Phi, psi and omega in degrees: 000127177299153180226148177220139177239130181242140175241124178248130182215129182294347177280343183245099186239156173268308181163178180291145175273101180284136188296337177293351177298338183251050180270173178229186186212126175238120178240149172286087186210128177055228181260027181290305181277301182272124187075006175246273177279335186239113179210084186305332182277354182288146183297339180264001186297140176275189184294344179260001179090006181269138181290121181288332176294324177290319178305315181295322178291321178296320176297318178295324179299326175086029178285140187257311180236135183237122178282141187198148002259013178178172013082167179306328181304322188293337185286354173235013190267136170257110185298333180296335179294339186257017176232165182089181181305129185300321184291345180259359183283143183281150169272132185234156171283129173262101185288333183296319186239015177047058182224177172254126177263120182276342181063022175295329176248124177226203187301313182297312182294320182293324177294324176298320178294318178299321177299325180289323182268349177077036180243158179269147179270128167251110190260132178262141177252154183277106172248021175268291179264358180229195186200210187297321184299314180292326180294317181287333175290321176295319178298317177299316179299317188279321195242344180282131184301321181169178175091001177234167185302312184287320180292324177290329175296319177300315179299317180297334179273008169106002179240104182291313183275149177297159176288330178067040182282127183256331185251127186228138177260128183270076180088189183211127171043051186289351176277350185278127178300339179283347188278131172301127181079021178313136182227160171278172187296322179298310183293318180293318180302318178294317180294318179298317180295317180296316180295317179298315179300316181296317180295323180289339174291340173270313184218097187297333187269016176297153172252116190244137183248120173272151180288123166272192178297151178280358176173156182291343179279352179296138183296340181260009182304134182091304178291325176301310181302316181298314183294314179301314183287335173301327179272324194243009190306311184281353185258344182240170181247332185222156170244137185277156174224140178230132178207135176231148183229146180216155180290310176046048176063023178223077184296325182301310178292322182301316182293343179259018184303327180302327178296323177292319178297321176303312181297319178303310182297317180296322180295315181293316180293327176296317178298317180294318181290331174298315179294320177303314180294318181298323181272350184063036185270147173274352184273143177247133176265125176256180186256136163254101181277071195272010164213118173205146178176178165266131184206131178279074183296321181300317178295319180299314181297324180288335184272347182296146182224169176273128181263155174270170186298333183259009180261092178224074186291156173267126176049058176289162177281105180232142172056036183269067179297140174256119191268143183262175173300316179300319177301317181295320179297317179294318178300320175299324177293325177294322175297324175299318178297318179297318178296322181295337180245033183297341177290333183244339177267102184275335185207146177211144183229113173295132185244114359240209187254313189231126175068308181277106185034049187248157174287350179239136177237152176224158171241130180305127182073001185238213188268169172241147183212167181269127169283170181301325183288346178300321193289312178297326179291312184296320181290317180295317177300323181287322188264330189276100181225160172086247186239135173278131182266148172276096185287125175270113187241140173219148180156195185287154177243172183210159176292123178258024178062231183291353179261006177081197180283132183226159174298145175301317180250125172262147188210155171209158181210151176226158179215143177199124171049051176079007177237143178227157174225139178234134183241130189226141171234126172263114183274350183292133187274348183227345185238142170290159180231133177270128179241131171246141184234123179268114182259009188298339179272004180242146173265075185227110177258175174102179184281168177238138177234138182234131176217156183185196182234124170197162182193149175298331178257102183295344182251019173294146184222165165255121178221187186298330181285335178204095188281354182229028179300320183244137177204183178293143178235147177272132177265105185281355183280348186291137179221145172237126174233104184064239181261018180238129174250138175234136178212146175254121182264127177296160175301145179044072183220152170243134185222140174240130177252131174250125186237127176090000000 
């Protein structure tokens, strides 16, 4: 049986766990907004048309900050289409996802939904087909108290008080050839810097996110970040990171995805720190990991088709991945990577929330349910508070496929006010692993409770035919004797320990 030993000590820390680490992402894509969060005809709909059963699940999930309205969608979006009387709003072609956007839900409605779920808005501006002028008009509309054309327009549209949005994304995946308004790094860096400067002339204390690469597989990855920040370093606060992982018939590599995310984060921070050194700046740029998840991209690419001129459906079923136990274990491992880099990852958004590669699924006129990936996210958001610890780990290793040799057990831990949480993934596909945890460096008393995700069928799912096939399980093997915890982790499992 493989073995792993962990040492936790309050003297060895990574950094504070910022609550934005547990953010989400809502894009006008497929059935995410319409027939997802918003379905006025549903029996659970509130006065604004939002499904209350979905609201309760989002609250349970524990998302803190939600990026909106895209995504690829934002690069063709006119924010003005989503304000004013709903019956007067135009229907538009959504070129990103080849759909029709009805604009029934816009900024005002989405903020009402955010108020219901208790999350903060991270708003993206269109730097694809639009630019700085439209961005500052949106900022004026959203945040100026009154007395100007756009702020008075907001009041006339029913919102007296400003939205008070502090975090803004300067476009989306502008390095991607698929993106409307795709730009090279030089052009985007100049536009981002100009837009940021203009926005700060209205509100200097904004938190602004520049677009990093849309993925580590991009040929310009690393160099894109460096070039963009050479232009915009002093004008922005964060650089974005996007990463998706899939099994694609290679479970060994899939289970080691966290090692790739670690490398991704180190590469981006190295590029940012290079620019900091080159400029001699006292300012540090951190990461907004504002798109991350498990996603069967290969299947999606194979399913894409050529549309005819008259095929522009409203809220088609797109990207509705059904997640397995293995997917949930890997997602829990990605959360471990984010916690391990809490000093540099200031914000992160699971992409996305409902129906579209989301931890929550709905059926029109029917029920809403938790996918397997719901559980590691909700538990980690609930338990991970305070300070992320630098876990000293020793033990057996295993083949991580294309990611090389990796530890059998991946781990992260947090501590706050006499309470600790430890998060564990056993990557071994056939053997349980014994883990011992030395708590002598922590002032944490009390009992330990362990719960997680594992199953004899790694490809078991929750779907419409059985919405509760997979759920959290209690690990009864956990024991605490003095300052030592011992637990046996099942093969291919994610486990969270709550101590104190």
